[in-house]
C-alpha positions as CSV (number, residue, x, y, z in Angstrom):
1,X,19.4,15.2,102.5
2,X,19.5,12.2,104.3
3,X,21.7,9.0,104.7
4,X,21.0,7.4,101.7
5,X,20.0,10.1,99.5
6,X,22.5,13.4,98.5
7,X,22.2,15.8,95.7
8,X,25.1,17.9,94.2
9,X,25.1,21.7,93.5
10,X,27.6,22.5,90.6
11,X,30.6,20.3,89.2
12,X,33.6,22.9,88.4
13,X,37.0,23.4,87.5
14,X,39.6,24.7,90.6
15,X,41.1,28.4,89.5
16,X,43.4,30.6,90.4
17,X,46.3,30.0,93.1
18,X,44.0,27.3,94.4
19,X,44.7,24.9,91.4
20,X,48.9,25.9,90.8
21,X,51.7,28.8,91.1
22,X,50.2,30.2,87.4
23,X,46.9,30.0,87.8
24,X,45.8,27.4,85.4
25,X,42.3,25.8,85.3
26,X,42.8,22.9,87.3
27,X,44.4,21.3,85.3
28,X,45.7,18.6,88.1
29,X,42.2,18.6,89.9
30,X,40.1,17.1,87.2
31,X,39.4,13.3,89.0
32,X,36.1,13.1,91.0
33,X,37.8,13.2,94.7
34,X,34.2,12.4,96.4
35,X,31.6,9.2,96.8
36,X,29.2,9.5,94.6
37,X,26.8,6.9,96.6
38,X,22.9,8.1,97.2
39,X,23.2,11.3,94.5
40,X,20.4,11.4,92.8
41,X,20.8,14.6,90.6
42,X,23.7,17.4,89.6
43,X,22.0,20.8,89.6
44,X,24.2,23.2,87.4
45,X,23.0,26.6,89.0
46,X,24.7,28.1,85.9
47,X,27.7,27.3,82.9
48,X,31.1,29.1,83.9
49,X,33.7,27.2,83.7
50,X,34.2,26.9,87.7
51,X,30.7,25.6,88.2
52,X,30.3,22.6,85.3
53,X,34.2,22.0,84.2
54,X,33.9,18.8,85.5
55,X,31.1,17.4,84.7
56,X,32.7,15.7,81.9
57,X,35.1,13.6,84.8
58,X,31.6,13.3,86.8
59,X,30.3,11.6,83.8
60,X,33.3,9.5,83.5
61,X,33.6,8.4,87.1
62,X,30.0,6.6,87.0
63,X,27.5,9.5,87.6
64,X,23.7,8.5,86.6
65,X,21.5,10.7,87.8
66,X,19.9,13.4,85.5
67,X,21.6,17.0,85.1
68,X,19.3,19.8,86.1
69,X,19.3,23.4,85.2
70,X,17.0,26.1,84.0
71,X,16.1,26.5,80.1
72,X,18.4,29.4,79.0
73,X,21.3,26.5,80.8
74,X,20.2,24.1,78.8
75,X,21.1,25.7,75.7
76,X,24.4,26.9,77.0
77,X,25.8,24.1,78.6
78,X,26.2,21.9,75.8
79,X,28.5,24.3,74.1
80,X,30.6,24.4,77.2
81,X,30.7,21.0,77.9
82,X,31.5,20.2,73.6
83,X,34.2,23.3,74.8
84,X,35.9,20.6,77.7
85,X,35.4,17.8,75.8
86,X,37.8,19.0,73.0
87,X,40.2,20.3,75.7
88,X,40.5,17.5,77.4
89,X,39.6,14.5,76.2
90,X,39.6,13.8,72.6
91,X,39.0,16.4,69.5
92,X,37.3,13.5,67.3
93,X,34.5,14.4,66.1
94,X,32.4,11.3,66.4
95,X,33.4,11.1,70.0
96,X,32.6,14.8,70.3
97,X,28.7,13.9,69.1
98,X,28.1,10.8,70.8
99,X,29.4,12.7,74.4
100,X,27.2,15.5,73.4
101,X,24.3,13.1,73.1
102,X,25.0,11.8,76.3
103,X,25.1,15.1,78.0
104,X,21.3,16.1,76.1
105,X,20.0,13.2,77.0
106,X,21.0,13.7,80.6
107,X,19.7,17.5,80.8
108,X,16.7,18.1,82.6
109,X,15.8,21.9,81.4
110,X,13.4,23.4,84.5
111,X,11.4,26.6,84.1
112,X,12.2,29.2,86.9
113,X,9.8,29.4,89.5
114,X,8.3,25.8,89.2
115,X,9.0,22.9,92.1
116,X,10.7,19.9,90.5
117,X,10.1,16.7,92.5
118,X,13.7,14.9,93.4
119,X,12.9,12.5,95.7
120,X,9.0,11.2,97.2
121,X,8.7,8.3,99.6
122,X,7.8,7.7,103.2
123,X,10.8,8.6,104.6
124,X,11.9,11.7,102.4
125,X,9.7,14.4,100.1
126,X,12.4,16.4,98.4
127,X,11.6,19.1,95.6
128,X,13.9,22.2,94.3
129,X,12.8,25.4,92.9
130,X,15.0,27.3,90.8
131,X,15.1,31.2,90.7
132,X,16.9,34.4,88.6
133,X,20.6,34.8,89.9
134,X,21.5,37.3,87.5
135,X,24.9,36.8,87.2
136,X,24.7,35.4,83.5
137,X,22.0,34.7,81.8
138,X,20.4,31.2,82.7
139,X,21.9,32.0,86.2
140,X,20.2,30.6,89.1
141,X,19.8,29.9,92.8
142,X,18.3,27.0,94.1
143,X,16.3,25.9,96.9
144,X,15.8,23.0,98.4
145,X,12.4,21.9,100.3
146,X,12.8,18.8,102.6
147,X,10.0,17.1,104.6
148,X,10.9,14.5,106.8
149,X,6.8,12.7,106.9
150,X,7.8,10.3,110.0
151,X,9.1,13.3,111.9
152,X,7.0,16.1,110.3
153,X,10.3,18.0,110.1
154,X,10.9,20.4,107.7
155,X,13.4,22.7,106.0
156,X,14.6,24.6,103.4
157,X,18.4,25.0,101.8
158,X,19.0,27.9,99.4
159,X,22.0,27.8,97.6
160,X,23.2,31.1,95.9
161,X,25.4,29.8,93.3
162,X,26.6,33.0,91.8
163,X,24.6,36.2,92.1
164,X,24.5,38.9,89.9
165,X,25.4,42.7,90.2
166,X,21.7,44.1,90.9
167,X,22.5,47.0,88.2
168,X,24.1,44.7,85.3
169,X,23.1,45.4,82.1
170,X,20.5,42.7,79.9
171,X,19.8,40.3,83.0
172,X,17.0,41.3,85.9
173,X,18.5,41.5,89.1
174,X,18.2,38.5,91.5
175,X,15.3,38.8,94.2
176,X,15.7,37.6,97.9
177,X,14.1,34.4,98.6
178,X,11.2,34.7,100.7
179,X,12.7,32.0,103.3
180,X,15.8,29.7,104.3
181,X,17.0,27.6,107.0
182,X,20.3,27.3,106.0
183,X,21.6,29.8,102.9
184,X,24.9,28.6,101.3
185,X,26.2,31.6,99.3
186,X,29.5,32.9,97.7
187,X,31.7,35.6,98.5
188,X,33.2,36.8,95.5
189,X,33.7,40.3,96.6
190,X,32.6,39.6,100.3
191,X,34.6,42.7,101.0
192,X,33.8,45.1,98.3
193,X,31.4,47.9,96.9
194,X,31.2,48.1,92.9
195,X,30.7,51.3,91.2
196,X,27.3,52.3,90.1
197,X,26.5,51.8,86.6
198,X,26.7,55.5,85.5
199,X,30.3,56.0,87.3
200,X,31.6,53.2,85.2
201,X,30.2,53.7,82.1
202,X,31.7,57.1,82.4
203,X,35.4,55.6,83.3
204,X,34.9,53.1,80.8
205,X,34.1,55.8,78.1
206,X,36.8,58.0,79.0
207,X,39.6,54.7,78.8
208,X,37.9,54.5,75.1
209,X,38.9,58.4,74.5
210,X,42.3,57.5,75.5
211,X,42.6,54.5,73.4
212,X,41.5,56.6,70.3
213,X,43.3,59.9,71.2
214,X,46.0,57.6,71.4
215,X,45.9,55.5,68.3
216,X,46.1,52.6,70.5
217,X,44.0,49.6,71.6
218,X,41.7,48.8,73.9
219,X,42.6,45.3,75.2
220,X,39.8,43.9,77.1
221,X,40.3,40.2,79.0
222,X,36.7,39.2,79.1
223,X,35.1,35.3,79.9
224,X,32.8,33.8,77.1
225,X,29.7,34.4,78.8
226,X,28.3,37.2,81.3
227,X,30.9,39.7,80.8
228,X,31.2,39.3,77.3
229,X,27.7,40.2,76.5
230,X,27.6,43.0,79.2
231,X,30.7,45.0,77.2
232,X,29.0,44.6,74.3
233,X,25.2,46.2,75.2
234,X,27.3,48.7,77.5
235,X,29.5,49.8,74.4
236,X,26.8,49.8,71.8
237,X,25.3,52.1,74.1
238,X,27.9,54.6,74.3
239,X,28.7,54.6,70.3
240,X,25.2,55.5,69.8
241,X,24.9,58.4,72.2
242,X,27.7,60.0,71.1
243,X,27.4,59.1,67.1
244,X,24.0,61.2,68.2
245,X,26.2,64.1,70.6
246,X,28.5,64.2,67.2
247,X,26.2,64.2,64.9
248,X,24.2,67.1,66.8
249,X,27.2,69.4,66.8
250,X,28.4,68.9,63.0
251,X,24.7,70.4,62.5
252,X,25.1,73.3,64.8
253,X,28.5,73.8,63.1
254,X,27.4,73.7,59.7
255,X,24.5,76.3,60.6
256,X,26.8,78.9,61.5
257,X,28.2,80.9,58.5
258,X,32.3,81.1,59.1
259,X,32.7,78.0,61.8
260,X,34.8,74.8,61.1
261,X,34.1,72.0,61.8
262,X,36.5,70.5,65.1
263,X,38.2,67.4,64.5
264,X,36.3,64.9,66.5
265,X,37.0,61.2,67.6
266,X,35.2,58.6,65.1
267,X,32.6,56.9,67.3
268,X,30.4,55.6,64.5
269,X,33.5,53.7,63.0
270,X,35.3,51.9,65.8
271,X,35.6,49.0,65.3
272,X,35.0,46.6,68.2
273,X,36.4,43.5,68.0
274,X,35.2,40.0,68.9
275,X,38.4,37.6,69.0
276,X,36.2,34.3,70.3
277,X,34.6,31.4,68.7
278,X,33.4,30.3,72.1
279,X,32.5,34.2,73.1
280,X,30.5,34.2,69.8
281,X,28.6,31.1,69.8
282,X,27.0,32.3,72.7
283,X,26.6,35.7,72.3
284,X,24.0,33.8,69.6
285,X,22.5,32.1,72.1
286,X,21.4,35.5,73.8
287,X,20.8,37.0,71.1
288,X,18.2,33.7,70.4
289,X,16.6,33.8,74.0
290,X,16.1,38.0,74.4
291,X,12.4,37.2,75.9
292,X,14.7,35.8,79.1
293,X,15.8,40.1,78.9
294,X,15.1,42.3,81.4
295,X,13.2,45.2,80.2
296,X,15.5,47.6,79.5
297,X,17.4,45.6,76.8
298,X,13.8,44.6,75.3
299,X,12.9,48.3,75.0
300,X,15.7,48.6,72.9
301,X,15.2,45.8,71.1
302,X,11.9,47.5,70.3
303,X,13.3,50.7,69.5
304,X,15.4,49.0,66.7
305,X,18.4,48.8,68.1
306,X,20.0,45.6,69.0
307,X,22.7,46.0,71.7
308,X,24.5,42.4,71.2
309,X,24.6,42.8,66.6
310,X,25.8,46.2,65.9
311,X,27.3,47.9,63.0
312,X,30.5,48.0,64.5
313,X,30.8,44.7,65.9
314,X,33.7,42.7,64.0
315,X,33.6,39.0,65.0
316,X,37.4,37.0,63.8
317,X,36.8,33.2,63.8
318,X,39.7,31.4,62.2
319,X,42.7,31.0,64.4
320,X,44.7,32.2,61.1
321,X,42.2,35.6,60.8
322,X,42.9,36.4,64.8
323,X,46.9,36.5,63.8
324,X,46.4,38.7,61.2
325,X,44.2,41.3,63.9
326,X,47.0,41.2,66.4
327,X,50.2,41.8,64.0
328,X,47.7,44.8,62.2
329,X,46.8,46.3,65.6
330,X,50.2,46.3,66.5
331,X,52.0,47.7,64.0
332,X,49.6,50.1,62.7
333,X,47.8,52.9,64.8
334,X,44.1,52.2,63.9
335,X,42.7,52.7,67.4
336,X,40.0,49.5,68.3
337,X,38.6,47.9,71.2
338,X,39.2,44.2,71.3
339,X,37.4,41.4,73.9
340,X,39.1,38.7,73.7
341,X,39.0,35.4,76.4
342,X,40.3,33.9,78.7
343,X,39.0,36.4,81.0
344,X,42.1,35.8,83.6
345,X,44.8,35.9,81.0
346,X,46.3,32.7,81.9
347,X,45.3,31.1,77.9
348,X,43.5,31.9,75.0
349,X,43.8,34.1,72.5
350,X,43.8,37.7,75.1
351,X,47.5,36.0,75.3
352,X,48.6,36.7,71.7
353,X,47.4,40.5,71.7
354,X,49.3,40.8,75.4
355,X,52.7,39.2,74.3
356,X,52.1,41.8,71.1
357,X,50.9,44.9,73.1
358,X,51.8,45.0,76.9
359,X,55.3,46.6,76.0
360,X,53.7,49.5,74.0
361,X,52.6,52.6,76.1
362,X,49.8,53.6,73.0
363,X,47.6,50.4,74.4
364,X,45.3,50.0,77.8
365,X,44.5,46.8,79.2
366,X,41.5,47.2,80.8
367,X,40.3,44.2,83.4
368,X,36.5,44.3,84.0
369,X,35.6,42.1,86.8
370,X,37.8,39.2,88.9
371,X,41.2,38.2,88.7
372,X,42.2,35.2,90.6
373,X,45.5,34.8,92.8
374,X,48.1,33.2,91.0
375,X,46.6,34.4,87.4
376,X,48.9,36.2,84.5
377,X,45.6,38.7,84.8
378,X,46.2,39.6,88.8
379,X,50.2,39.6,87.7
380,X,49.2,42.1,85.3
381,X,46.7,44.4,87.3
382,X,49.1,44.2,90.3
383,X,52.3,45.1,88.5
384,X,51.0,47.4,85.7
385,X,50.9,50.5,87.3
386,X,54.1,50.0,89.2
387,X,56.1,49.4,85.1
388,X,56.5,45.6,86.4
389,X,56.3,42.9,84.5
390,X,54.2,39.5,83.6
391,X,55.9,36.0,82.0
392,X,54.8,33.9,79.5
393,X,56.3,30.5,78.9
394,X,59.3,31.2,80.1
395,X,59.8,35.1,79.2
396,X,59.1,38.1,80.5
397,X,57.1,40.8,79.2
398,X,57.4,44.4,80.3
399,X,54.2,45.9,80.8
400,X,54.0,49.4,79.2
401,X,50.2,49.5,78.4
402,X,48.4,51.2,80.9
403,X,46.2,48.8,83.1
404,X,42.9,49.7,84.3
405,X,40.4,48.1,86.9
406,X,36.8,48.5,86.6
407,X,35.2,46.5,89.4
408,X,31.8,47.3,88.9
409,X,31.6,45.4,86.0
410,X,31.4,42.2,87.5
411,X,29.4,39.8,87.2
412,X,28.9,39.1,91.2
413,X,27.0,40.7,93.7
414,X,29.1,43.2,95.9
415,X,29.0,43.2,99.3
416,X,25.9,45.7,99.4
417,X,24.7,43.2,97.2
418,X,25.2,39.9,99.2
419,X,23.8,41.9,102.7
420,X,20.6,42.8,100.5
421,X,20.1,38.8,99.4
422,X,19.9,38.4,102.9
423,X,18.0,41.4,104.8
424,X,15.5,40.8,102.0
425,X,14.3,37.9,103.3
426,X,11.1,37.2,105.1
427,X,11.7,34.3,107.5
428,X,16.3,34.7,107.5
429,X,18.3,31.7,108.1
430,X,20.0,30.6,111.3
431,X,22.9,29.2,109.8
432,X,24.7,30.8,107.1
433,X,27.4,29.1,105.0
434,X,30.0,31.1,103.1
435,X,31.5,29.7,100.6
436,X,33.3,30.6,97.0
437,X,35.6,33.2,98.0
438,X,38.4,34.6,99.3
439,X,39.7,34.0,102.9
440,X,39.5,38.0,103.6
441,X,36.3,38.1,101.7
442,X,34.7,35.4,103.5
443,X,36.1,36.3,106.9
444,X,34.6,40.1,106.2
445,X,31.6,39.1,104.6
446,X,30.9,36.9,107.8
447,X,31.1,39.9,110.1
448,X,28.8,41.9,108.0
449,X,26.4,39.4,108.6
450,X,27.4,38.8,112.3
451,X,26.7,42.5,113.1
452,X,23.2,42.5,110.5
453,X,21.7,40.0,112.9
454,X,23.3,41.4,116.1
455,X,21.8,45.0,115.0
456,X,17.7,42.8,114.7
457,X,18.4,41.1,118.0
458,X,18.4,37.5,116.0
459,X,20.4,34.7,116.7
460,X,23.0,33.3,113.9
461,X,25.6,30.8,112.8
462,X,28.1,31.2,110.2
463,X,30.1,28.7,109.0
464,X,33.3,29.3,107.2
465,X,34.3,26.3,105.6
466,X,38.2,25.2,105.0
């Protein structure tokens, strides 16, 4: 902001090949390697670990300022940071409780669309405003207004955080800001387009049909926040519609003398297994904060349906119950859908399912989002269709299960969404800084922005930080 005042946007873990060949979540890059001098506040755009995972280390390094976030994120952030503290610092309950109390004292929950003044001096007036980003519950992009009274200079900087896909379930789509002088924008899918929601739902249904008919299990590695809740929403809707369809067919057949009821897939009793205590906690918060849902999701609630708490949904909490579920599904022929963490298959309960089931062609692995380079998830995604293998703990596991990828279920905006975020502004930025993506995605998005501005005859400075 100036020589004496700075604002920190997010403080997360590195993931994938940017951390290690194994794709572990930044285990060797946790220390805070930048100066805290002048940082007046931390803004958490959302609570995914790659945006907030180093907050415990930030506090340990001596950061004393507030943690600003949206009201839903204020509910979710302590859960995320409790998990991070247990993994990285201590499992001692008293230490955990003291740490959580410190976190809750630092959090300042900001309503969407309201300005919050950070600094008000004769030299600088700085304020921020959070707007819905549509990525996960509580996600926000950040508008920063800077006014220097002595010179009269005014500047607005917008930080996108992670932007959501426009037709994702549960949350409203992000709307472009009115203006920006400088835009700092993510580029995760800057070189790709997603499937539309109807197409991806049909594809998901086909995968499920295969698993049911083949008496196998669909394994879905999913992140605890956002992707899991979207999947539950879509699965509830598929099961609801198929059950209605099968019921109508049954009534029609029964009304015709001499017809026999054909064997049908038993959608009504298909178990959806959520095997992640952390995801279960987040799902409970999603249900609690249903007033932040979009109109479609709230309309389902009004009809008596709950897409995040339905009859087919089973949760697995204890580690013992988890191991029993892995053995049961691997050794029996009961069709099921399992959603388990972590999303990139580098650790967590999904690894036990993969070790037990990858070698059996009855099963399917369904990736519904980004797999960072260097992670086991990327290896399965790349080598599974070639009957390759993946390594865990020094052992090779052959991939005989079918592997599917559905980019449309990503919680990130695709290239079209990232372009629309800029084209939808009334006063467009003269400078765009492209971050948070792989090199090819950054380069392609930069090319598309230059083309967009050239078509309009407007100057643009695109910066792609190294």
